[in-house]
C-alpha positions as CSV (number, residue, x, y, z in Angstrom):
1,M,48.1,104.4,55.7
2,A,47.5,104.7,59.3
3,R,50.2,106.0,61.4
4,I,50.9,104.3,64.7
5,N,53.4,105.7,67.0
6,L,55.4,102.9,68.4
7,L,57.8,105.0,70.3
8,P,56.1,105.1,73.7
9,W,55.6,101.3,73.6
10,R,59.2,100.7,72.6
11,E,60.3,103.2,75.3
12,E,58.2,101.4,77.9
13,L,59.6,98.0,76.7
14,R,63.1,99.4,76.9
15,H,62.5,100.7,80.5
16,Q,60.9,97.4,81.4
17,R,64.0,95.5,80.0
18,T,66.3,97.9,81.8
19,R,64.5,97.3,85.1
20,Q,64.6,93.5,84.4
21,F,68.3,93.8,83.7
22,Y,69.0,95.7,86.9
23,A,66.8,93.3,88.9
24,T,68.6,90.4,87.4
25,M,71.9,92.1,88.1
26,A,70.8,92.8,91.7
27,G,69.6,89.2,92.1
28,A,72.9,87.9,90.6
29,A,74.9,90.2,92.9
30,L,72.8,89.2,95.9
31,L,73.2,85.5,95.0
32,T,77.0,86.0,94.5
33,L,77.2,87.7,97.9
34,V,75.2,84.8,99.5
35,V,77.5,82.2,97.8
36,I,80.6,84.1,98.9
37,G,79.3,84.5,102.4
38,Y,78.4,80.8,102.6
39,L,81.9,79.8,101.2
40,H,83.5,82.2,103.7
41,L,81.6,80.7,106.6
42,R,82.3,77.2,105.5
43,L,86.0,77.8,104.9
44,S,86.3,79.6,108.2
45,G,84.6,76.7,110.0
46,Q,87.0,74.2,108.3
47,I,90.0,76.4,109.2
48,E,88.7,76.5,112.8
49,I,88.3,72.7,112.9
50,Q,91.7,72.2,111.4
51,Q,93.2,74.6,114.0
52,T,91.5,72.6,116.7
53,R,93.0,69.5,115.3
54,N,96.4,71.1,115.1
55,A,96.2,72.2,118.7
56,F,95.2,68.7,119.8
57,L,98.1,67.2,117.8
58,T,100.5,69.7,119.3
59,Q,99.3,68.9,122.8
60,Q,99.6,65.1,122.0
61,I,103.1,65.6,120.6
62,A,104.2,67.6,123.7
63,H,102.8,64.7,125.9
64,L,104.6,62.1,123.8
65,D,107.8,64.2,123.9
66,S,107.6,64.2,127.7
67,Q,107.1,60.4,127.7
68,I,110.0,60.0,125.3
69,G,112.1,62.0,127.8
70,E,111.0,59.7,130.6
71,I,111.8,56.7,128.5
72,R,115.3,58.0,127.8
73,D,115.8,58.6,131.5
74,L,114.6,55.1,132.3
75,E,116.9,53.7,129.7
76,K,119.8,55.6,131.1
77,R,119.0,54.4,134.6
78,K,118.6,50.8,133.2
79,K,122.1,51.0,131.7
80,E,123.6,52.3,134.9
81,L,121.9,49.5,136.8
82,L,123.1,46.9,134.3
83,A,126.6,48.3,134.7
84,R,126.4,48.1,138.4
85,M,125.0,44.5,138.2
86,A,127.9,43.6,135.9
87,V,130.4,44.9,138.4
88,I,128.6,43.1,141.2
89,Q,128.6,39.9,139.2
90,A,132.2,40.2,138.4
91,L,133.0,40.8,142.0
92,Q,130.9,37.8,143.0
93,A,132.6,35.7,140.4
94,A,136.1,36.8,141.6
95,R,135.3,36.3,145.2
96,P,136.4,32.6,145.3
97,V,139.5,33.4,143.2
98,S,141.3,35.1,146.1
99,V,140.6,32.1,148.3
100,H,141.9,29.7,145.7
101,L,145.0,31.9,145.2
102,F,145.8,31.9,148.9
103,E,145.3,28.2,149.1
104,E,147.4,27.4,146.0
105,V,150.2,29.7,147.1
106,A,150.2,28.1,150.6
107,R,150.3,24.6,149.0
108,A,153.0,25.6,146.6
109,T,155.3,27.1,149.2
110,P,157.9,24.6,150.3
111,D,159.6,24.4,153.7
112,G,162.4,26.9,154.0
113,V,160.5,29.7,152.0
114,Q,158.8,32.6,153.7
115,L,156.6,34.9,151.7
116,L,156.8,38.5,152.8
117,K,154.6,40.2,150.3
118,M,151.9,39.2,147.8
119,A,150.2,41.6,145.5
120,Q,147.9,41.1,142.5
121,T,147.6,43.5,139.6
122,G,145.1,42.3,137.0
123,D,146.1,38.8,136.0
124,V,149.6,39.0,137.5
125,L,150.5,37.9,141.0
126,R,153.8,39.3,142.4
127,L,155.4,37.4,145.3
128,E,158.3,38.6,147.4
129,G,160.0,36.5,150.1
130,I,163.1,34.9,151.5
131,A,164.4,31.3,151.0
132,D,167.1,29.3,152.8
133,A,168.5,28.3,149.4
134,N,168.0,29.0,145.7
135,A,166.8,25.5,145.2
136,R,163.8,26.3,147.4
137,V,162.9,29.2,145.1
138,S,163.1,26.7,142.1
139,A,160.8,24.3,144.0
140,L,158.4,27.1,144.6
141,M,158.3,28.0,140.9
142,R,157.8,24.4,139.9
143,N,154.9,24.1,142.4
144,L,153.3,27.3,141.2
145,D,153.6,26.2,137.5
146,A,151.8,22.9,138.4
147,S,148.9,24.7,140.0
148,P,145.6,24.9,138.0
149,W,145.2,28.5,139.1
150,L,148.7,29.8,138.4
151,S,151.0,29.5,135.4
152,D,154.2,30.9,133.9
153,P,156.2,31.8,137.0
154,H,159.0,34.3,136.1
155,L,161.8,35.1,138.6
156,E,162.5,38.8,138.5
157,V,165.2,39.1,141.2
158,I,167.1,36.9,143.6
159,D,169.7,38.4,145.9
160,A,171.7,36.6,148.5
161,R,173.6,39.7,149.7
162,T,170.9,41.6,151.5
163,R,171.6,43.1,155.0
164,E,168.1,42.4,156.2
165,Y,168.4,38.6,155.5
166,P,172.1,37.7,155.8
167,D,171.6,33.9,155.9
168,A,168.9,33.8,153.2
169,S,168.2,34.8,149.6
170,W,165.6,37.5,148.9
171,F,163.6,36.9,145.8
172,A,160.8,38.5,143.8
173,L,158.8,36.6,141.2
174,R,155.7,37.1,139.3
175,V,153.2,34.5,138.1
176,Q,150.2,34.6,135.8
177,V,146.7,34.0,137.4
178,V,144.5,31.7,135.3
179,E,141.0,30.5,135.8
180,G,141.4,27.2,137.7
181,E,139.3,24.1,137.9
182,S,136.3,24.5,140.1
183,G,135.6,21.8,142.5
């Protein structure tokens, strides 16, 4: 039987397979590095894009925050202006009231009564004066009660023994101011 030595052939095949294996391993390692590099670059790009977006959004948020601050300032100024307008409107509405009050008090004051002091606090009008007789004070109170601008007169004090007015009675009364008829 012929003897063939297969060892060198097998050895060469083994070396060839080993080189193929290392070449495949090197190719796979190179491919892996390329894929990892590509993924790294892609993810870095996406992170950079997202950071750019975040910076833009932060800038826009800061801009909107400043606009919100301006809006709050404007709303505050608007409330202040509305409050001022309300005060002015209340003063404008109350302007004719004092004229009507003077007119009504002048109409309601009978002969023999002199008013010395008139003061208004809120809805209450306080009158002080002197009268020839107590009946004149009663007539004044009836006339004030009949007025559309005044109601509920209440006599606080009447004193006939004052030194300042020896022949007359000093009185103090208060009356409620109501919204009268316009006309």
